[in-house]
NUDRENVEX-693151 format. One record per atom (N, C-alpha, C): z, y, x. Coordinates in pm, whole numbers, padded with zeros to 5 digits, always signed. Layout:
N
ZYX ...
END
This chain:
169
-02073+02508-01691 -01962+02522-01610 -01861+02413-01628 -01847+02355-01750 -01751+02245-01769 -01797+02125-01700 -01929+02096-01685 -01980+01982-01612 -01946+01995-01466 -01955+02110-01409 -01918+02131-01270 -01770+02103-01246 -01685+02144-01335 -01541+02119-01320 -01510+01972-01329 -01581+01896-01418 -01550+01756-01433 -01595+01677-01311 -01694+01725-01241 -01742+01654-01121 -01641+01674-01005 -01562+01777-01011 -01467+01805-00906 -01334+01732-00927 -01322+01651-01026 -01195+01582-01056 -01208+01437-01001 -01102+01388-00946 -01100+01250-00897 -01077+01156-01015 -01141+01037-01005 -01117+00938-01112 -01051+00815-01053 -00991+00732-01137 -00918+00614-01088 -01005+00514-01017 -01139+00525-01028 -01222+00423-00959 -01261+00471-00820 -01203+00580-00776 -01245+00639-00651 -01159+00603-00531 -01108+00481-00534 -01030+00435-00420 -01041+00286-00400 -01015+00242-00279 -01028+00101-00241 -00921+00071-00142 -00856-00047-00152 -00750-00085-00056 -00792-00206+00023 -00785-00193+00154 -00832-00297+00243 -00723-00337+00342 -00694-00468+00352 -00609-00527+00454 -00700-00606+00543 -00719-00566+00667 -00817-00635+00754 -00786-00785+00779 -00666-00820+00821 -00626-00957+00841 -00485-00975+00789 -00464-01085+00724 -00335-01118+00668 -00274-01240+00735 -00151-01230+00786 -00091-01342+00848 -00061-01453+00745 -00076-01581+00787 -00037-01691+00701 +00029-01797+00784 +00047-01916+00726 +00129-02013+00796 +00067-02062+00931 -00062-02047+00946 -00120-02097+01072 -00129-01990+01175 -00203-01880+01150 -00215-01777+01245 -00264-01647+01184 -00242-01536+01244 -00278-01410+01183 -00435-01398+01177 -00503-01463+01266 -00651-01444+01270 -00717-01549+01176 -00644-01635+01111 -00705-01738+01030 -00741-01689+00889 -00700-01570+00853 -00725-01522+00722 -00839-01419+00722 -00909-01415+00613 -01018-01318+00595 -00959-01187+00549 -01027-01077+00561 -00979-00953+00506 -00946-00964+00354 -00843-00889+00313 -00802-00894+00171 -00836-00757+00112 -00918-00754+00010 -00949-00633-00058 -00894-00653-00200 -00787-00580-00230 -00726-00587-00360 -00797-00500-00458 -00822-00552-00583 -00881-00476-00685 -00772-00400-00753 -00733-00287-00694 -00620-00209-00745 -00660-00119-00859 -00570-00108-00956 -00595-00021-01069 -00496+00097-01066 -00395+00092-00983 -00310+00204-00960 -00237+00189-00828 -00211+00299-00767 -00135+00303-00645 -00078+00446-00633 +00021+00458-00545 +00071+00592-00520 +00055+00619-00369 +00046+00749-00342 +00059+00791-00202 +00206+00817-00191 +00285+00739-00120 +00430+00750-00117 +00478+00883-00069 +00596+00919-00123 +00659+01049-00085 +00708+01039+00059 +00728+01157+00118 +00775+01176+00255 +00888+01271+00252 +00994+01241+00329 +01112+01329+00336 +01140+01363+00482 +01168+01487+00505 +01210+01534+00638 +01354+01576+00626 +01440+01506+00701 +01583+01534+00690 +01613+01674+00746 +01727+01729+00704 +01763+01863+00752 +01910+01863+00790 +01941+01958+00873 +02079+01969+00926 +02116+02118+00918 +02237+02141+00877 +02282+02283+00873 +02353+02315+01004 +02311+02421+01068 +02368+02456+01196 +02418+02603+01190 +02512+02634+01274 +02567+02769+01280 +02534+02830+01415 +02477+02950+01417 +02448+03018+01538 +02475+03165+01520 +02559+03220+01602 +02602+03361+01597 +02650+03402+01458 +02734+03310+01407 +02795+03340+01277 +02705+03321+01157 +02582+03283+01179 +02486+03264+01068 +02465+03111+01055 +02450+03069+00926 +02419+02931+00896 +02269+02924+00864 +02202+02819+00923 +02064+02795+00892 +02039+02650+00890 +01929+02612+00822 +01889+02471+00816 +01771+02446+00906 +01777+02332+00977 +01670+02291+01066 +01635+02145+01042 +01514+02113+01077 +01472+01970+01064 +01555+01887+01164 +01601+01772+01116 +01695+01698+01197 +01655+01551+01224 +01560+01503+01153 +01530+01359+01174 +01377+01347+01159 +01333+01221+01198 +01192+01195+01176 +01156+01179+01028 +01030+01185+00998 +00988+01167+00857 +01033+01031+00804 +01078+01028+00677 +01112+00904+00612 +01011+00882+00509 +00944+00762+00512 +00838+00732+00414 +00896+00640+00308 +00865+00672+00181 +00913+00590+00069 +00828+00461+00059 +00882+00364-00015 +00814+00239-00034 +00679+00261-00105 +00582+00176-00074 +00450+00185-00128 +00432+00083-00242 +00389+00127-00357 +00374+00045-00477 +00229+00038-00516 +00177-00083-00532 +00036-00106-00566 +00028-00200-00682 -00059-00173-00779 -00084-00260-00893 -00226-00310-00880 -00244-00443-00891 -00378-00500-00874 -00407-00603-00981 -00537-00626-01001 -00582-00726-01096 -00598-00858-01021 -00538-00964-01074 -00545-01093-01017 -00685-01153-01046 -00753-01201-00940 -00885-01252-00961 -00884-01388-01034 -01001-01435-01075 -01009-01550-01166 -00962-01677-01091 -00971-01686-00958 -00925-01798-00881 -00783-01784-00828 -00718-01670-00859 -00585-01641-00806 -00588-01628-00655 -00701-01603-00593 -00710-01597-00449 -00629-01481-00387 -00642-01365-00447 -00568-01252-00393 -00421-01268-00412 -00377-01326-00526 -00231-01353-00546 -00184-01456-00446 -00264-01567-00427 -00219-01670-00332 -00210-01617-00189 -00306-01530-00150 -00304-01472-00016 -00177-01390+00000 -00141-01308-00101 -00017-01227-00093 +00107-01322-00090 +00109-01429-00172 +00217-01522-00169 +00230-01589-00035 +00118-01634+00020 +00120-01703+00153 +00174-01605+00257 +00136-01481+00252 +00183-01379+00345 +00338-01362+00335 +00385-01355+00216 +00535-01345+00198 +00606-01470+00241 +00543-01584+00218 +00602-01713+00263 +00595-01724+00415 +00499-01671+00476 +00492-01670+00622 +00607-01584+00679 +00638-01475+00613 +00747-01389+00660 +00885-01454+00647 +00907-01517+00531 +01036-01584+00508 +01016-01691+00405 +01019-01818+00453 +00991-01924+00360 +01116-01996+00304 +01234-01941+00330 +01362-02001+00281 +01382-02142+00332 +01311-02179+00436 +01328-02312+00497 +01363-02300+00644 +01265-02261+00721 +01283-02250+00867 +01250-02115+00924 +01197-02024+00848 +01163-01890+00892 +01245-01792+00807 +01329-01714+00878 +01417-01622+00800 +01408-01479+00847 +01391-01456+00979 +01386-01317+01023 +01327-01314+01163 +01240-01219+01180 +01182-01195+01311 +01128-01054+01315 +01076-01013+01430 +01020-00879+01442 +00903-00856+01343 +00909-00742+01275 +00801-00722+01177 +00664-00709+01236 +00656-00683+01368 +00525-00675+01434 +00453-00811+01430 +00529-00924+01407 +00469-01056+01400 +00404-01082+01264 +00434-01007+01164 +00381-01031+01030 +00328-00910+00961 +00326-00797+01026 +00275-00672+00963 +00131-00650+01005 +00056-00581+00927 -00083-00542+00956 -00102-00399+00914 -00208-00341+00958 -00245-00204+00912 -00333-00218+00785 -00321-00122+00699 -00405-00127+00576 -00464+00017+00555 -00579+00021+00489 -00643+00150+00468 -00666+00169+00316 -00621+00280+00267 -00652+00324+00127 -00761+00427+00143 -00883+00390+00105 -00999+00479+00114 -01016+00549-00023 -01031+00680-00014 -01055+00761-00132 -01195+00819-00126 -01266+00806-00237 -01404+00846-00243 -01421+00958-00345 -01533+01030-00321 -01566+01135-00425 -01645+01069-00539 -01686+01148-00635 -01755+01097-00754 -01890+01037-00723 -01939+01052-00599 -02068+00995-00561 -02052+00876-00469 -01920+00824-00462 -01882+00705-00386 -01894+00722-00237 -01886+00848-00188 -01880+00877-00046 -01736+00886-00003 -01701+00826+00111 -01562+00834+00158 -01531+00978+00195 -01413+01028+00144 -01373+01162+00176 -01239+01168+00251 -01160+01063+00230 -01021+01060+00286 -00982+00917+00309 -00911+00891+00420 -00858+00759+00443 -00709+00771+00475 -00631+00695+00409 -00485+00694+00439 -00458+00557+00505 -00425+00563+00629 -00397+00437+00703 -00249+00414+00707 -00207+00301+00649 -00066+00262+00652 -00050+00164+00776 +00039+00205+00860 +00064+00133+00985 +00177+00036+00974 +00152-00087+01014 +00253-00197+01015 +00307-00224+00873 +00218-00266+00784 +00249-00291+00646 +00291-00438+00628 +00391-00462+00544 +00428-00599+00502 +00483-00595+00360 +00454-00699+00282 +00502-00697+00140 +00648-00727+00133 +00716-00662+00034 +00856-00691+00012 +00877-00751-00124 +00787-00735-00216 +00802-00799-00347 +00667-00804-00417 +00657-00907-00511 +00544-00919-00599 +00607-00943-00735 +00548-00877-00836 +00604-00895-00974 +00553-01025-01032 +00611-01057-01148 +00564-01174-01224 +00423-01143-01276 +00355-01249-01312 +00224-01235-01380 +00239-01294-01520 +00213-01215-01618 +00231-01256-01756 +00098-01317-01805 +00106-01446-01844 -00011-01516-01893 +00002-01516-02045 -00087-01449-02109 -00076-01434-02253 -00212-01455-02315 -00214-01512-02433 -00341-01536-02506 -00351-01435-02623 -00265-01338-02622 -00274-01239-02731 -00405-01160-02721 -00449-01113-02831 -00570-01038-02833 -00554-00907-02754 -00648-00873-02672 -00639-00752-02594 -00587-00772-02452 -00519-00885-02425 -00467-00910-02292 -00573-00993-02213 -00668-00924-02150 -00778-00993-02090 -00768-00995-01937 -00681-00917-01877 -00662-00909-01734 -00527-00955-01691 -00518-01033-01590 -00389-01069-01531 -00360-00962-01422 -00241-00905-01429 -00203-00803-01335 -00077-00835-01259 -00068-00776-01137 +00044-00800-01052 +00082-00665-00982 +00208-00651-00958 +00257-00536-00882 +00313-00579-00751 +00274-00510-00644 +00327-00542-00513 +00388-00421-00450 +00499-00440-00380 +00566-00334-00308 +00558-00363-00161 +00532-00260-00082 +00516-00273+00061 +00606-00181+00141 +00654-00230+00253 +00718-00144+00350 +00615-00123+00463 +00636-00020+00539 +00543+00012+00646 +00618+00111+00740 +00562+00130+00855 +00629+00222+00949 +00600+00365+00917 +00475+00398+00893 +00433+00534+00858 +00287+00532+00811 +00241+00639+00760 +00098+00654+00730 +00038+00776+00789 -00092+00771+00813 -00171+00882+00866 -00276+00917+00768 -00307+01043+00758 -00411+01092+00667 -00532+01140+00752 -00647+01087+00725 -00765+01122+00804 -00871+01170+00707 -00919+01289+00726 -01028+01344+00646 -01161+01295+00704 -01245+01243+00618 -01377+01190+00662 -01485+01295+00625 -01563+01333+00721 -01666+01435+00698 -01801+01378+00713 
END
């Protein structure tokens, strides 16, 4: 019975993050898909605003605004050639390079991304599609030669319009 219960638990290796096309300095179609080797991510929180109203002397709360989606935080392993980090950096530089690009419609630099969740047999069971994603920050990368520090890691934060959850059968 214990074996059956352990098979029903999700493990950290059961997800994959895919960005189909990343904008860069030349054109949005010039970049290959980016698959980040993520070691942690969150499914961001969602808030539905409420409003208190009075009707026939009674006060009640009702939904008053669209869903508000919290920022998306992803931690990934930097590859040996720094390719994934460079792609993220180029994307952020494309959005605002502190020289001649400062602000424009986010539809010009955002892409859709999919967080695929798999079962213990590596079959897709759920897809969370983040619509109109763009990076807002990347953390520092600590380069250390201390014993035990064998992976370079980076944290990225993303804004997006909303996400959809799709069950895969």
